[in-house]
C-alpha positions in Angstrom: -62.0 9.9 -47.5 -60.4 13.3 -47.7 -57.1 12.0 -46.3 -57.1 9.2 -48.9 -57.9 11.6 -51.7 -55.1 13.9 -50.6 -52.8 10.9 -49.9 -51.9 12.2 -46.4 -51.9 10.5 -43.1 -54.8 11.2 -40.7 -52.3 12.4 -38.0 -51.2 15.1 -40.4 -54.8 16.4 -40.8 -55.5 16.4 -37.0 -52.1 17.8 -35.9 -53.1 21.5 -36.4 -56.2 20.9 -34.2 -54.9 18.9 -31.3 -51.2 19.8 -31.4 -48.4 17.3 -31.1 -47.9 15.8 -27.6 -44.8 16.8 -25.8 -43.8 13.1 -25.1 -45.0 10.0 -26.9 -46.2 6.8 -25.2 -45.4 3.2 -26.0 -47.4 0.0 -25.1 -44.6 -1.4 -23.0 -44.0 1.8 -21.0 -45.9 0.6 -17.8 -43.7 -2.5 -17.6 -40.5 -0.5 -18.0 -41.7 2.1 -15.4 -42.5 -0.7 -12.9 -38.9 -2.1 -13.4 -37.5 1.4 -12.9 -39.5 1.9 -9.7 -38.1 -1.4 -8.4 -34.5 -0.3 -9.0 -34.9 3.3 -7.9 -36.7 2.3 -4.6 -33.3 2.0 -3.0 -31.4 4.2 -5.4 -33.5 7.4 -5.5 -30.4 9.6 -6.1 -29.6 7.9 -9.4 -30.1 9.7 -12.7 -31.2 8.1 -16.0 -27.8 6.9 -17.0 -27.1 4.8 -13.9 -30.8 3.7 -13.7 -30.6 2.4 -17.2 -27.5 0.3 -16.4 -29.1 -1.2 -13.3 -32.4 -2.0 -15.0 -30.6 -3.7 -17.9 -28.4 -5.5 -15.5 -31.1 -6.8 -13.3 -33.8 -7.7 -15.9 -31.4 -8.6 -18.7 -32.9 -6.0 -21.1 -31.5 -3.6 -23.6 -33.4 -0.4 -23.0 -31.9 2.7 -24.6 -30.8 5.8 -22.7 -33.4 8.1 -24.3 -36.2 5.8 -23.4 -35.2 5.6 -19.8 -34.8 9.4 -19.6 -38.2 10.0 -21.2 -40.0 7.7 -18.8 -38.2 9.0 -15.7 -39.2 12.6 -16.7 -42.8 11.6 -17.5 -43.4 9.7 -14.2 -41.5 12.0 -11.9 -38.6 9.7 -11.3 -35.9 12.1 -12.6 -33.6 13.9 -10.1 -33.4 17.7 -10.3 -30.4 19.0 -12.2 -28.1 21.0 -10.0 -26.3 24.0 -11.4 -22.5 24.1 -11.2 -20.7 26.9 -9.6 -17.9 28.4 -11.6 -15.2 30.7 -10.3 -13.9 31.6 -13.7 -10.5 30.0 -13.2 -9.3 27.7 -15.9 -8.1 24.3 -14.6 -6.2 22.6 -17.4 -4.5 19.9 -15.3 -5.6 16.3 -15.6 -6.1 14.5 -12.4 -7.1 11.1 -13.9 -4.3 8.6 -14.8 -4.4 6.0 -17.6 -3.6 3.1 -15.3 -4.2 2.1 -11.7 -1.6 2.7 -9.0 0.0 5.7 -10.7 -1.7 8.3 -8.6 -3.8 8.2 -5.4 -5.7 11.1 -3.9 -7.0 11.7 -0.4 -9.3 14.0 1.5 -11.4 14.1 4.7 -15.1 14.6 5.0 -17.3 15.3 8.0 -20.6 13.6 8.8 -22.8 15.4 11.3 -25.0 13.1 13.4 -28.5 13.9 14.8 -27.2 13.6 18.4 -24.4 16.2 17.8 -21.6 13.7 17.1 -19.3 14.4 14.1 -17.6 11.6 12.3 -14.5 12.4 10.3 -13.8 10.0 7.4 -10.4 10.0 5.7 -10.1 8.1 2.4 -7.6 7.1 -0.3 -8.9 6.9 -3.9 -7.2 5.6 -7.0 -7.2 8.3 -9.7 -7.7 5.8 -12.5 -10.2 3.2 -11.4 -11.9 5.4 -8.7 -11.8 2.6 -6.1 -11.9 3.7 -2.5 -8.8 1.8 -1.5 -8.8 2.5 2.3 -10.9 4.4 4.8 -10.2 5.6 8.3 -13.2 6.9 10.4 -12.9 8.6 13.8 -15.4 10.4 16.2 -12.9 13.2 16.5 -10.9 15.4 14.2 -8.5 13.6 11.9 -4.9 14.0 12.7 -1.6 12.9 11.3 -1.8 9.5 13.1 -5.0 8.6 11.2 -3.5 9.7 7.9 -0.4 7.6 8.4 -2.7 4.7 9.3 -4.7 5.4 6.1 -1.5 5.3 4.0 -0.5 1.9 5.5 -3.9 0.4 4.9 -4.0 1.6 1.3 -0.6 0.3 0.4 -1.4 -3.1 2.1 -4.7 -3.3 0.2 -3.0 -3.0 -3.2 0.4 -4.5 -2.6 0.3 -6.5 0.6 3.6 -6.5 2.4 5.5 -5.2 -0.7 6.0 -1.7 -2.0 4.8 -0.2 -5.3 7.0 -1.3 -8.2 6.6 2.0 -10.0 6.2 5.7 -9.2 3.0 6.3 -7.3 1.9 9.9 -6.5 0.0 10.8 -3.3 -2.2 13.8 -4.1 -3.7 15.8 -1.2 -4.5 19.4 -0.3 -2.2 21.5 1.9 -3.7 20.7 5.3 -1.2 20.1 8.1 -2.3 16.5 8.6 -0.9 15.8 5.1 2.1 18.1 5.0 3.4 17.2 8.5 7.0 15.8 8.4 6.0 12.5 10.0 3.3 12.0 7.4 5.5 12.8 4.5 8.2 10.4 5.8 5.6 7.7 6.2 4.3 8.2 2.7 7.8 8.0 1.2 8.7 4.9 3.3 5.6 3.2 1.7 6.7 4.1 -1.8 4.5 7.1 -2.3 5.5 10.5 -3.7 3.6 13.2 -1.9 2.2 16.1 -4.0 -0.1 18.8 -2.9 -2.6 21.1 -4.7 -1.8 24.7 -5.4 -3.0 27.2 -2.8 -6.7 28.2 -2.9 -7.3 25.6 -5.7 -9.5 22.8 -4.4 -10.4 21.8 -8.0 -6.9 20.4 -8.3 -8.1 17.6 -6.1 -11.4 17.4 -7.9 -11.6 13.6 -7.9 -11.6 13.5 -4.2 -14.2 16.2 -4.0 -16.4 14.3 -6.5 -16.1 11.2 -4.3 -17.3 13.2 -1.3 -20.3 14.5 -3.2 -21.1 10.9 -4.3 -21.0 9.6 -0.8 -23.3 12.4 0.4 -25.8 12.1 -2.4 -26.1 8.3 -2.7 -25.5 7.1 0.8 -25.3 9.7 3.6 -28.4 11.8 2.8 -30.8 8.9 3.2 -28.9 7.1 6.0 -29.5 6.6 9.7 -27.4 9.4 11.2 -28.6 8.9 14.8 -25.1 8.6 16.3 -21.4 8.0 15.5 -21.9 4.3 16.3 -24.5 4.0 13.6 -22.2 5.7 11.0 -19.4 3.2 11.8 -21.8 0.3 11.3 -23.0 1.6 7.9 -19.8 2.9 6.5 -18.2 -0.4 5.4 -21.4 -1.2 3.4 -21.4 2.2 1.7 -17.8 1.7 0.6 -18.4 -1.9 -0.5 -21.4 -0.8 -2.6 -19.5 2.0 -4.2 -16.6 -0.2 -5.1 -18.4 -3.3 -6.3 -21.9 -2.3 -7.4 -22.5 1.4 -8.3 -21.9 2.2 -12.0 -19.6 5.1 -12.7 -20.0 7.2 -15.9 -16.2 7.8 -16.3 -15.6 4.1 -16.2 -18.0 3.2 -19.0 -20.8 2.6 -16.4 -18.8 -0.1 -14.6 -18.2 -0.2 -10.9 -14.5 0.4 -9.9 -14.1 -3.4 -9.2 -15.6 -4.3 -12.6 -13.3 -1.8 -14.3 -10.2 -3.1 -12.5 -11.1 -6.7 -13.6 -11.6 -5.5 -17.2 -8.4 -3.6 -17.1 -6.4 -6.6 -15.8 -7.7 -8.8 -18.7 -6.8 -6.4 -21.5 
């Protein structure tokens, strides 16, 4: 009666007594959370942006980003935010290209197995569509032979038996496996223009570093690392999932394969 007389809502009268809840609840929240759990059961490293894409894709819904983020925080599904280390150096160069097959980057990561084996994985990545074009894995340190094999596989994957029709840069760091004369000659024979990052500047090949972090976070950390043989068995599935399924924020939440198809039709 008092609220009607004062023409105010009852929530306004009680707010000073109970306080406003930090997060609100909606009737459909349990259903949305159940769908989130189904998606995140195999994708526990995904944040709210990629989780939203997968839920909407799988259940044909149109949930908003803020709703998914709220529920993931409320029900303990959100991943912890990791701070970024800064060295104070300004990096104004742009690694990304506007079209595919203008610049590729490469690097090598190591995967330590539980039995003491160490698998070395060299990869080639397109600096536009982010696709992992080719991968070479060995149970020993990567050498120039493996990098030359990687170059041949990457060129064949994109161009078959032909050579690139336009200029195509090959961005790497300054390790000897990339700067060796035989490797540089092989790259130029395959139509690539080798370029290297400045000394003590790993951020200049940041796209390759980001790919390494993605592999470790989304695949390697929860994988069976019993031996090198188990890594070799799982690696093709990781690369295929990354290329064809996993959404990527810089690609408009498309996978690299979806982005390439979209790029070819526009």
